[in-house]
N, C-alpha and C positions, 0 to 999 in steps of 0.2 A: 503492500500501501504506499509505504514512505517513497519507494522509486517512483510509484505512478505519479504521485503528487509533484515530485521535483521533474518529472517529465512533462507534467502538464504545465507547470510554472515556467520552464525554459521555453515551452513552446509560445506560451502567452506573450512573453518578453519578446522573443523573436517578432510575432505578429504586430507587437505596437511598435517595433523598430520601423522608422520612417526614413530611409536614406536621403542626406542632403546633399551629399558629393557624387560627384561622377564615379568614383572608386565604389562608393557603395552601393549605387544602382547597378553597376556590374557584377558585383557580387551577388546582390539578391536575384539578378537575372539569369544567374550560372555561367556567366561568360569567363568570371575569375573563379577558380576553384581550390585555388591553394596560397598560402603563402609565397611560397617560393615563386611563384608566377608575378606577385606583387614586386618582390625585389629584383627579380630579372628584369622587368619592363621599367624599373626605376620610378615608381609611382608612389606618392606620400601618403601615408594613412593618417587622416585627420577625424575619424569617428571611432570610438574605442570599440564600438559595436562589430564592427568588420574582424577585429581580433576574436570576439568571443564567436562569431558567427564560423571564422575558420579553423579556429583551434579551442575546440570545445572542452578539453581536458586540462585548460589553463589553471596553474596553481600560483599562490602567492605567499609572500613572508613579510613580516615587519621588520625593518633593522632597528636595533636598539640605539637609537641615535641621541637619547635624553640621558639625563642623569638625576639622582637627587642624593643628599647625604646619607651615608650608611650607617649601621650601627659600628659604633668604634672607629669612626674615620671611613675615608675613602668614598667610592662612590656607587651607588646601586644604579644600573644602568635600566632606563625605561625606554619605551616604544616611541614616546612623543617629546619634543623638544619645547618647552614653554620660555617665551619671551615676554616683558612687559614694558609698556610705554606709558608714562604720564600725560593724564589729561586733567582738563579742569574738573570734571566730575570724579575722577580716582584714576585707578588703574586700568588699563586696557590689556587684556591678555590675547596672546596668538600662540597658537600651537601647530607646530610642524612635525610631520610624519615623513618616511621615507619607506617605500615598499617597492618588492623586487617581485616580477612575476616571470613566469617561464613553464614550459610543458615537457621538462625533464627530457627533451630529445632535439636540442639543438636553437632553441628559440629562448632569447631573454630580454626584459625590459626591466627599466629602473625609472621611478618616478618620486617627485617631491611635491606635496602640497601644503599648503597652509590655510587654519581656517581658526575663528574663535571656538569652535567645538569639536572634540576630539575625532568622533564618527564623521563629520564633514571633511576634516583634514584627511582622514584614512581614505575615503572617497575620491578626493581630488587626487591623491597621490597614485591611487589605484589607475584612475583615469589616464594620468599622465604617464604611468610605465606602460600603459597598452600602448599609447600613442607613439611612445620611443622604443617598442620591441623591435629587436634585430635578429638576423640569422647569426648562430655562433660557429665558426668554421672549427670542426674538430679532427681529430685524425692522431696518429702514433708517430711524434718526431724524435723519440728518444733514441739515442744510439744504443741503448742498453736492451731494449725491448724490440723495436722494429716489426711489431705484428701485424701491422697495417690494418687496426682496429680504429674505433672512435673514442677510445677512452679517455684521449689527453687531448693535446692541441698540436697541431703540425709542427711550428717551431718557435723558437724563442721572438717576445715582443714586448714592448714597453707602452706605458701609460701613464699621464700625469693629470693633476687636479690640484690646484693650489700649490700648496708645499709639499704635497704627497707624491712621490714617483715609485712606480712598481715596474716589476720584470718578471713577468710570466715564464716559465720555462717548461716543455714536456717532460713529463716523468713515466717511467715503465710502469707495466701493470703490476699492481699489488702494493704500490708506494702510499697509494690513498691521497688525500686531499691535505697536503701540509700548508694549510694557512689559517688565518684567524677563524672563529666561530662565526661572526657576521659576513666575511667573504666566502665560508663554507654554504651557506646560505644559496648564494649566487651559483656557485659551482654546482650544487645538486640541482636547482631549478633549469641550468643550462645543461644538464646531462654530462657533464665532465666528472669523471672518476678518480684521476689520478693527475696531480699537479704540483710543481714547485713555485713558490713565489719568493721574490727577494723584495723588501720595501725601503723607502728612505723617506726622511722628513717626518711630520707630525702626525704619526699614523693615529694617535688618539683620536682626532677629529673622523668619526667614522663616515660622515657625508662624503669628506674628501677622499676617503681610502676606497669607497665602494665605487666613487665616480671615476677614479684613478684606473680601476680595474675595468669598469665598463668601458672606459677609453681605449684600453688595451684590447679589448676585444672589436672595437672599431676599427683600430688600426689594424688587427689581425685580418678583417674582411678586405682592407685596402691591399693586402699583400699578393702578388701573383707571382706563382711559381713557375 
């Protein structure tokens, strides 16, 4: 019964979606049937419903970018970063969230959203992540493995955001994800099982380290063998 209700809900949301862009209309008409076709033709995604339509099994994870004082000192990480500005009527708060989306099979998106309410910030960041989704080039570029599979990346690549700079290196099968916990969420959603990373700069700023890794994946797509 629960599966039938979810199916009915998904069908109702699809019926309610009325595409407003040329790409959305082509998707509904059946002329565009896959995400690969969109990127091969160089088209820009401007409606998040397109991603929901073509990648129904999309999953998302919240990145812990905020923090509050913990017991005995230190920082207790939270999924939202709250900032305040003074107004004549008092403090006005703004909440920022960061979401990573992926299908665990070669597609990944990162989004950031801000709003006065926590749920609105998540919805904005989720929408932004779907609009920024990109294909992830996978392979086995490690000389120690050379199995020809898609468990890692094909070659070494760099990415940068703010003061953070990262170097992603292909790893042999069985090494696992030698990355931090938040970056590990990205790798799992991208479908990468083995990788090495070397980071420089202020990596405690989690927004920058996540965007630096995302920039590395973008540079990976620009490379031609």
